[in-house]
N, C-alpha and C positions, 0 to 999 in steps of 0.2 A: 809712342808710348808717353803717357803723361802721369803726373802725380796729382792726387785729388784728396780733398777733405771731404768725408761723407758724415753727414749729420743723420742721426736716426732717433726715432723715439720708441719707447718700450712701455708696456702697461704692466705694472708690478703690483701684485696683490699682497697685502699685509694683513694678517689676521691678529685679533685680540689687542687692538690699540684703541686708545681714547683721544689722543691728541694728534693733531696734523704733524707737528714737529717731530714726534716719536715716529710716526708712519714714514715720514720723509727720511729720517736717519736710518731706520731698519732698512728701507728699500735701497737706499744708496749703498748702505754697508753690505747687504747680501749680494747685490749685483756686483760690487767691486770684489767680494770674496770669491765669487764664482768665476769671475774673469781672471783673477790673479791665480787661481788654481790651474787654469790653462795657460798661465804665463802671458797673459794678455794685458800687462800693465800699461800698454800704450793706448788702450782705449780710455777716453775721458768719460766719467759718469758724473752727472749731476741732476738735480731735480729740474723738470721741464717747466715751461711757463705757458699759461692760458691767458688769453686776453678777456677782460671783463666785457660782458655783453652790452652793459650799459655805457662805460666810459671808455673802454678799449685799453686801460692800464693792465699791465701783466701782473698775475699773481701765481703763486706756486700751484702746479697741477696735481692736486691731491683732494680727495673726497672721502669721507668717512660715513659709513651707515652700518648700524648694527655691529659696532666695534670691528669692522672690516674696512681697510682703506684701499682705494685704487690710487696708485701713485704714478704719474707720468714721469718717466725719466728720459733725459736727453743724454744721447751717447755720440761721440765723435771719435773717428779713426781716420788716420791718414793711410792712403793707399798709393803705393808707388808702382811705376811702370804698368799701368793699366792701359788697355786699347781705347778707352773712352769713358764717359760718364756712366753709362749702363754697365760696363764691365766692372768699373770701380764699385759700383753699387752692389752688384752681385757678390763681389769678393768680401766686401764688408758685411753684408747681410749674412753670408755664409759662415764667415769667421765668428762673428759675435753670435749668431744664431746657434752655432755649435756649442758655445759655452753656456748660453742662456736658454737651454731647452725648455719647451713648453711656456715661453714667455712671448706674448705677442710683440712682434718687432716690425717696424716699417722705416724705409728710407724717407727722410723729409726733404733733403737737399744735398746736392753734390757740387762742391766748389773746385774749380780747376786751379791748382796752386803752382802749376808747372812754370808760368811765367814769372812768378815771384822768385824762383830759384835762379833765374838767368841774371 
């Protein structure tokens, strides 16, 4: 049994916004509110980063068209006593997905943090 940090990304839709910063603020706030309603304060929520196709520098994952924004959120969750990376991934996706119904969610990376605890 090991301990893992599971990094996920979610696609959050925000309607009736004109500015990227407003869309990001609403998306992070709404996601945090839904997670907190399920007592999941242990899930870290922040805006994701996308690499610039020209220079490779990261920028906030948000796009606005027709006053509707698509914001990429980065979510992190610690999973304890999992049988492996795949098991930790399924646990995290199930927990977060249950709180964020109808929000596209995918696991980006799983880090084994068991060795750090020793």
